[in-house]
C-alpha positions as CSV (number, residue, x, y, z in Angstrom):
1,M,114.7,85.8,31.6
2,R,115.6,82.9,33.9
3,R,112.1,81.6,33.9
4,W,112.1,81.4,30.1
5,S,115.4,79.6,30.1
6,R,113.9,77.0,32.4
7,V,110.8,76.6,30.2
8,L,112.9,76.4,27.1
9,T,115.1,73.7,28.8
10,V,112.1,71.6,29.7
11,V,110.6,71.9,26.2
12,L,113.9,71.0,24.6
13,I,114.4,67.9,26.8
14,T,110.8,66.8,26.3
15,A,111.2,67.3,22.5
16,L,114.4,65.3,22.4
17,A,112.9,62.5,24.5
18,F,109.9,62.5,22.2
19,L,112.0,62.3,19.1
20,F,114.1,59.5,20.5
21,A,111.0,57.6,21.5
22,V,109.3,58.0,18.1
23,Q,112.5,56.8,16.3
24,N,112.6,53.7,18.5
25,A,108.8,53.1,18.6
26,H,109.1,49.7,16.9
27,Q,111.5,48.4,19.6
28,L,109.9,46.2,22.3
29,V,111.7,45.7,25.6
30,N,111.1,43.9,28.9
31,V,110.9,46.2,32.0
32,R,111.5,44.8,35.4
33,L,110.1,46.8,38.3
34,G,111.0,44.6,41.3
35,P,108.6,41.7,41.3
36,I,106.7,43.0,38.3
37,T,107.9,42.5,34.8
38,L,106.3,44.3,31.8
39,R,107.0,42.1,28.7
40,G,107.0,43.6,25.2
41,A,106.6,47.2,26.4
42,S,107.3,49.8,23.7
43,L,110.7,51.5,24.1
44,A,109.1,54.8,23.2
45,A,106.6,54.5,26.1
46,V,109.3,53.4,28.5
47,V,111.7,56.3,27.6
48,F,109.1,59.0,27.5
49,G,107.5,57.8,30.7
50,A,110.9,57.8,32.5
51,V,111.6,61.3,31.3
52,L,108.2,62.6,32.5
53,L,108.5,60.7,35.8
54,G,112.0,62.3,36.3
55,M,110.6,65.7,35.6
56,I,107.8,65.3,38.1
57,V,110.2,64.1,40.8
58,V,112.5,67.0,40.2
59,F,109.6,69.4,40.3
60,I,108.3,68.0,43.6
61,A,111.8,68.1,45.1
62,G,112.2,71.7,44.0
63,L,108.8,72.7,45.3
64,R,109.6,71.3,48.7
65,A,112.9,73.2,48.8
66,D,111.1,76.4,47.7
67,M,108.5,76.0,50.4
68,Q,111.2,75.6,53.0
69,A,113.1,78.7,51.8
70,R,109.8,80.7,51.9
71,T,109.1,79.6,55.4
72,I,112.6,80.7,56.5
73,M,112.3,84.0,54.8
74,R,108.9,84.7,56.3
75,K,110.3,83.9,59.8
76,Y,113.3,86.2,59.2
77,R,111.0,89.0,57.9
78,E,108.7,88.7,61.0
79,R,111.8,88.9,63.3
80,L,113.0,92.0,61.4
81,D,109.5,93.6,61.7
82,R,109.5,93.1,65.4
83,H,112.8,94.8,65.9
84,D,111.8,97.9,63.9
């Protein structure tokens, strides 16, 4: 159940970002990324790209935390097995 709620949340956020992007597709914006400036970028591409990049960052951060938790659990399990 929890997995489906996560999938549904991701799908919903992606759909909302897509709808917002499509409704604002005609808008052109300038994007400054430090020394680089993208002139006349589509607002749709900027918003949708930002949402996807944010999802990737959150996924990687969660993956790292998950791997750390698995390592701790494995060490704990090995210690318990040695004491039995």
